[in-house]
LOLO-392971 format. One record per residue: residue number from 1; x, y, z of N, C-alpha, C in turn. Coordinates in steps of 0.02 Angstrom, whole numbers, plus 50000, padded with zeros to 5 digits. Example, Ala and Ser with C-alpha at 12.3 -4.5 7.8 and 13.67 -1.06 7.14 Angstrom:
2
{k:1 n_x:50660 n_y:49716 n_z:50390 ca_x:50615 ca_y:49775 ca_z:50390 c_x:50660 c_y:49835 c_z:50390}
{k:2 n_x:50642 n_y:49888 n_z:50354 ca_x:50684 ca_y:49947 ca_z:50357 c_x:50645 c_y:50002 c_z:50394}
END
This chain:
88
{k:1 n_x:48871 n_y:49991 n_z:50332 ca_x:48943 ca_y:49986 ca_z:50331 c_x:48964 c_y:49933 c_z:50383}
{k:2 n_x:49011 n_y:49889 n_z:50366 ca_x:49032 ca_y:49838 ca_z:50415 c_x:49063 c_y:49870 c_z:50477}
{k:3 n_x:49058 n_y:49833 n_z:50532 ca_x:49083 ca_y:49859 ca_z:50596 c_x:49157 c_y:49875 c_z:50595}
{k:4 n_x:49197 n_y:49835 n_z:50559 ca_x:49269 ca_y:49847 ca_z:50562 c_x:49290 c_y:49910 c_z:50525}
{k:5 n_x:49247 n_y:49937 n_z:50482 ca_x:49264 ca_y:49997 ca_z:50446 c_x:49242 c_y:50061 c_z:50482}
{k:6 n_x:49198 n_y:50055 n_z:50532 ca_x:49175 ca_y:50114 ca_z:50568 c_x:49225 c_y:50133 c_z:50621}
{k:7 n_x:49239 n_y:50198 n_z:50628 ca_x:49286 ca_y:50219 ca_z:50680 c_x:49257 c_y:50207 c_z:50749}
{k:8 n_x:49300 n_y:50198 n_z:50797 ca_x:49278 ca_y:50187 ca_z:50865 c_x:49243 c_y:50250 c_z:50890}
{k:9 n_x:49189 n_y:50240 n_z:50927 ca_x:49149 ca_y:50297 ca_z:50951 c_x:49189 c_y:50343 c_z:50996}
{k:10 n_x:49230 n_y:50312 n_z:51040 ca_x:49269 ca_y:50354 ca_z:51086 c_x:49320 c_y:50395 c_z:51048}
{k:11 n_x:49346 n_y:50368 n_z:50994 ca_x:49395 ca_y:50405 ca_z:50954 c_x:49362 c_y:50466 c_z:50921}
{k:12 n_x:49301 n_y:50456 n_z:50896 ca_x:49265 ca_y:50511 ca_z:50863 c_x:49248 c_y:50565 c_z:50913}
{k:13 n_x:49224 n_y:50546 n_z:50972 ca_x:49206 ca_y:50595 ca_z:51023 c_x:49268 c_y:50633 c_z:51045}
{k:14 n_x:49322 n_y:50597 n_z:51055 ca_x:49385 ca_y:50630 ca_z:51077 c_x:49411 c_y:50677 c_z:51022}
{k:15 n_x:49405 n_y:50656 n_z:50959 ca_x:49428 ca_y:50697 ca_z:50904 c_x:49388 c_y:50762 c_z:50900}
{k:16 n_x:49322 n_y:50757 n_z:50909 ca_x:49280 ca_y:50818 ca_z:50907 c_x:49297 c_y:50864 c_z:50964}
{k:17 n_x:49309 n_y:50836 n_z:51022 ca_x:49326 ca_y:50877 ca_z:51080 c_x:49394 c_y:50910 c_z:51069}
{k:18 n_x:49442 n_y:50872 n_z:51043 ca_x:49508 ca_y:50900 ca_z:51030 c_x:49504 c_y:50954 c_z:50975}
{k:19 n_x:49463 n_y:50943 n_z:50926 ca_x:49456 ca_y:50991 ca_z:50871 c_x:49427 c_y:51057 c_z:50897}
{k:20 n_x:49379 n_y:51052 n_z:50941 ca_x:49349 ca_y:51112 ca_z:50969 c_x:49399 c_y:51150 c_z:51012}
{k:21 n_x:49443 n_y:51113 n_z:51046 ca_x:49490 ca_y:51144 ca_z:51092 c_x:49549 c_y:51177 c_z:51054}
{k:22 n_x:49568 n_y:51149 n_z:50997 ca_x:49627 ca_y:51176 ca_z:50961 c_x:49606 c_y:51198 c_z:50892}
{k:23 n_x:49607 n_y:51261 n_z:50880 ca_x:49586 ca_y:51289 ca_z:50816 c_x:49645 c_y:51313 c_z:50773}
{k:24 n_x:49702 n_y:51329 n_z:50803 ca_x:49757 ca_y:51356 ca_z:50763 c_x:49794 c_y:51300 c_z:50725}
{k:25 n_x:49838 n_y:51319 n_z:50680 ca_x:49871 ca_y:51271 ca_z:50636 c_x:49915 c_y:51223 c_z:50675}
{k:26 n_x:49950 n_y:51247 n_z:50726 ca_x:49994 ca_y:51203 ca_z:50764 c_x:49954 c_y:51153 c_z:50805}
{k:27 n_x:49899 n_y:51174 n_z:50832 ca_x:49855 ca_y:51129 ca_z:50869 c_x:49828 c_y:51074 c_z:50824}
{k:28 n_x:49811 n_y:51092 n_z:50762 ca_x:49785 ca_y:51042 ca_z:50715 c_x:49839 c_y:50993 c_z:50695}
{k:29 n_x:49901 n_y:51017 n_z:50687 ca_x:49956 ca_y:50971 ca_z:50670 c_x:49968 c_y:50922 c_z:50728}
{k:30 n_x:49969 n_y:50947 n_z:50788 ca_x:49978 ca_y:50904 ca_z:50847 c_x:49921 c_y:50854 c_z:50852}
{k:31 n_x:49860 n_y:50876 n_z:50840 ca_x:49802 ca_y:50832 ca_z:50842 c_x:49808 c_y:50777 c_z:50789}
{k:32 n_x:49831 n_y:50795 n_z:50730 ca_x:49840 ca_y:50746 ca_z:50677 c_x:49889 c_y:50691 c_z:50699}
{k:33 n_x:49946 n_y:50710 n_z:50726 ca_x:49995 ca_y:50660 ca_z:50747 c_x:49970 c_y:50618 c_z:50806}
{k:34 n_x:49931 n_y:50648 n_z:50850 ca_x:49901 ca_y:50609 ca_z:50905 c_x:49854 c_y:50556 c_z:50877}
{k:35 n_x:49815 n_y:50575 n_z:50828 ca_x:49768 ca_y:50528 ca_z:50798 c_x:49804 c_y:50474 c_z:50758}
{k:36 n_x:49858 n_y:50492 n_z:50725 ca_x:49898 ca_y:50442 ca_z:50689 c_x:49926 c_y:50391 c_z:50737}
{k:37 n_x:49955 n_y:50414 n_z:50792 ca_x:49982 ca_y:50368 ca_z:50842 c_x:49928 c_y:50324 c_z:50872}
{k:38 n_x:49869 n_y:50352 n_z:50884 ca_x:49814 ca_y:50312 ca_z:50911 c_x:49794 c_y:50257 c_z:50862}
{k:39 n_x:49794 n_y:50272 n_z:50799 ca_x:49776 ca_y:50221 ca_z:50749 c_x:49832 c_y:50169 c_z:50742}
{k:40 n_x:49895 n_y:50191 n_z:50747 ca_x:49950 ca_y:50144 ca_z:50742 c_x:49952 c_y:50094 c_z:50799}
{k:41 n_x:49925 n_y:50114 n_z:50857 ca_x:49922 ca_y:50067 ca_z:50913 c_x:49874 c_y:50010 c_z:50900}
{k:42 n_x:49826 n_y:50020 n_z:50855 ca_x:49777 ca_y:49969 ca_z:50839 c_x:49802 c_y:49918 c_z:50787}
{k:43 n_x:49857 n_y:49932 n_z:50755 ca_x:49882 ca_y:49890 ca_z:50701 c_x:49906 c_y:49824 c_z:50729}
{k:44 n_x:49887 n_y:49770 n_z:50696 ca_x:49913 ca_y:49704 ca_z:50714 c_x:49968 c_y:49686 c_z:50665}
{k:45 n_x:50023 n_y:49664 n_z:50691 ca_x:50080 ca_y:49647 ca_z:50649 c_x:50079 c_y:49573 c_z:50633}
{k:46 n_x:50102 n_y:49553 n_z:50574 ca_x:50100 ca_y:49482 ca_z:50557 c_x:50151 c_y:49442 c_z:50597}
{k:47 n_x:50135 n_y:49378 n_z:50606 ca_x:50183 ca_y:49334 ca_z:50640 c_x:50240 c_y:49319 c_z:50591}
{k:48 n_x:50292 n_y:49288 n_z:50616 ca_x:50349 ca_y:49272 ca_z:50573 c_x:50328 c_y:49225 c_z:50517}
{k:49 n_x:50285 n_y:49177 n_z:50534 ca_x:50262 ca_y:49128 ca_z:50484 c_x:50222 c_y:49164 c_z:50429}
{k:50 n_x:50178 n_y:49210 n_z:50448 ca_x:50139 ca_y:49248 ca_z:50399 c_x:50185 c_y:49292 c_z:50357}
{k:51 n_x:50234 n_y:49322 n_z:50389 ca_x:50280 ca_y:49365 ca_z:50353 c_x:50319 c_y:49327 c_z:50300}
{k:52 n_x:50344 n_y:49268 n_z:50317 ca_x:50380 ca_y:49227 ca_z:50269 c_x:50334 c_y:49205 c_z:50213}
{k:53 n_x:50273 n_y:49187 n_z:50230 ca_x:50224 ca_y:49166 ca_z:50180 c_x:50208 c_y:49223 c_z:50132}
{k:54 n_x:50193 n_y:49281 n_z:50159 ca_x:50176 ca_y:49338 ca_z:50116 c_x:50235 c_y:49358 c_z:50072}
{k:55 n_x:50296 n_y:49355 n_z:50100 ca_x:50355 ca_y:49371 ca_z:50060 c_x:50364 c_y:49323 c_z:50003}
{k:56 n_x:50351 n_y:49259 n_z:50016 ca_x:50356 ca_y:49208 ca_z:49963 c_x:50305 c_y:49220 c_z:49908}
{k:57 n_x:50245 n_y:49239 n_z:49927 ca_x:50193 ca_y:49252 ca_z:49877 c_x:50212 c_y:49312 c_z:49834}
{k:58 n_x:50237 n_y:49364 n_z:49865 ca_x:50256 ca_y:49424 ca_z:49827 c_x:50314 c_y:49409 c_z:49780}
{k:59 n_x:50364 n_y:49373 n_z:49804 ca_x:50421 ca_y:49356 ca_z:49761 c_x:50400 c_y:49311 c_z:49703}
{k:60 n_x:50356 n_y:49263 n_z:49716 ca_x:50332 ca_y:49220 ca_z:49661 c_x:50294 c_y:49261 c_z:49609}
{k:61 n_x:50252 n_y:49307 n_z:49632 ca_x:50215 ca_y:49350 ca_z:49586 c_x:50262 c_y:49393 c_z:49544}
{k:62 n_x:50313 n_y:49420 n_z:49575 ca_x:50362 ca_y:49461 ca_z:49539 c_x:50398 c_y:49420 c_z:49486}
{k:63 n_x:50417 n_y:49358 n_z:49503 ca_x:50451 ca_y:49314 ca_z:49455 c_x:50405 c_y:49299 c_z:49396}
{k:64 n_x:50342 n_y:49285 n_z:49409 ca_x:50295 ca_y:49269 ca_z:49355 c_x:50286 c_y:49330 c_z:49309}
{k:65 n_x:50276 n_y:49388 n_z:49338 ca_x:50267 ca_y:49449 ca_z:49297 c_x:50331 c_y:49464 c_z:49258}
{k:66 n_x:50389 n_y:49453 n_z:49290 ca_x:50452 ca_y:49464 ca_z:49255 c_x:50460 c_y:49417 c_z:49195}
{k:67 n_x:50439 n_y:49354 n_z:49204 ca_x:50444 ca_y:49306 ca_z:49149 c_x:50397 c_y:49326 c_z:49092}
{k:68 n_x:50336 n_y:49347 n_z:49108 ca_x:50289 ca_y:49368 ca_z:49056 c_x:50315 c_y:49428 c_z:49018}
{k:69 n_x:50340 n_y:49478 n_z:49054 ca_x:50366 ca_y:49538 ca_z:49020 c_x:50428 c_y:49523 c_z:48979}
{k:70 n_x:50471 n_y:49479 n_z:49004 ca_x:50531 ca_y:49460 ca_z:48966 c_x:50511 c_y:49424 c_z:48902}
{k:71 n_x:50462 n_y:49380 n_z:48906 ca_x:50438 ca_y:49345 ca_z:48846 c_x:50409 c_y:49394 c_z:48796}
{k:72 n_x:50368 n_y:49441 n_z:48819 ca_x:50339 ca_y:49490 ca_z:48774 c_x:50393 c_y:49534 c_z:48743}
{k:73 n_x:50443 n_y:49553 n_z:48782 ca_x:50499 ca_y:49593 ca_z:48756 c_x:50536 c_y:49555 c_z:48701}
{k:74 n_x:50548 n_y:49491 n_z:48713 ca_x:50583 ca_y:49450 ca_z:48663 c_x:50543 c_y:49445 c_z:48599}
{k:75 n_x:50477 n_y:49433 n_z:48605 ca_x:50435 ca_y:49427 ca_z:48545 c_x:50432 c_y:49493 c_z:48508}
{k:76 n_x:50422 n_y:49548 n_z:48542 ca_x:50419 ca_y:49613 ca_z:48508 c_x:50486 c_y:49632 c_z:48477}
{k:77 n_x:50541 n_y:49616 n_z:48510 ca_x:50607 ca_y:49630 ca_z:48482 c_x:50616 c_y:49592 c_z:48416}
{k:78 n_x:50600 n_y:49528 n_z:48416 ca_x:50607 ca_y:49489 ca_z:48355 c_x:50560 c_y:49513 c_z:48300}
{k:79 n_x:50500 n_y:49533 n_z:48319 ca_x:50451 ca_y:49559 ca_z:48271 c_x:50476 c_y:49624 c_z:48239}
{k:80 n_x:50501 n_y:49669 n_z:48280 ca_x:50526 ca_y:49733 ca_z:48254 c_x:50589 c_y:49722 c_z:48212}
{k:81 n_x:50633 n_y:49678 n_z:48235 ca_x:50694 ca_y:49663 ca_z:48197 c_x:50677 c_y:49632 c_z:48130}
{k:82 n_x:50630 n_y:49586 n_z:48129 ca_x:50609 ca_y:49554 ca_z:48066 c_x:50577 c_y:49604 c_z:48020}
{k:83 n_x:50536 n_y:49649 n_z:48047 ca_x:50499 ca_y:49696 ca_z:48006 c_x:50545 c_y:49750 c_z:47976}
{k:84 n_x:50592 n_y:49775 n_z:48013 ca_x:50631 ca_y:49833 ca_z:47991 c_x:50702 c_y:49817 c_z:47968}
{k:85 n_x:50720 n_y:49754 n_z:47965 ca_x:50786 ca_y:49735 ca_z:47940 c_x:50781 c_y:49725 c_z:47865}
{k:86 n_x:50823 n_y:49763 n_z:47827 ca_x:50820 ca_y:49756 ca_z:47754 c_x:50851 c_y:49690 c_z:47732}
{k:87 n_x:50821 n_y:49660 n_z:47682 ca_x:50850 ca_y:49598 ca_z:47654 c_x:50881 c_y:49615 c_z:47587}
{k:88 n_x:50941 n_y:49589 n_z:47576 ca_x:50977 ca_y:49604 ca_z:47513 c_x:50975 c_y:49546 c_z:47467}
END
């Protein structure tokens, strides 16, 4: 397993010690939130430039998918209308 996917050794040791110390439901809930906060401290946030870039990529992808679905909707609408419209 790559190094970045393995949990930090100190975190695992601390978690086992905390788990042994707190066995009741409230202790486990508190332990969970402590571990969540510890993991959130490790998160790296994107720079403004990265944020703008990622937002642009997402918006472009949404526009492309919207155009494809709109085209398919138009084709299917015309196909269904042509098929089920009676001619006199």
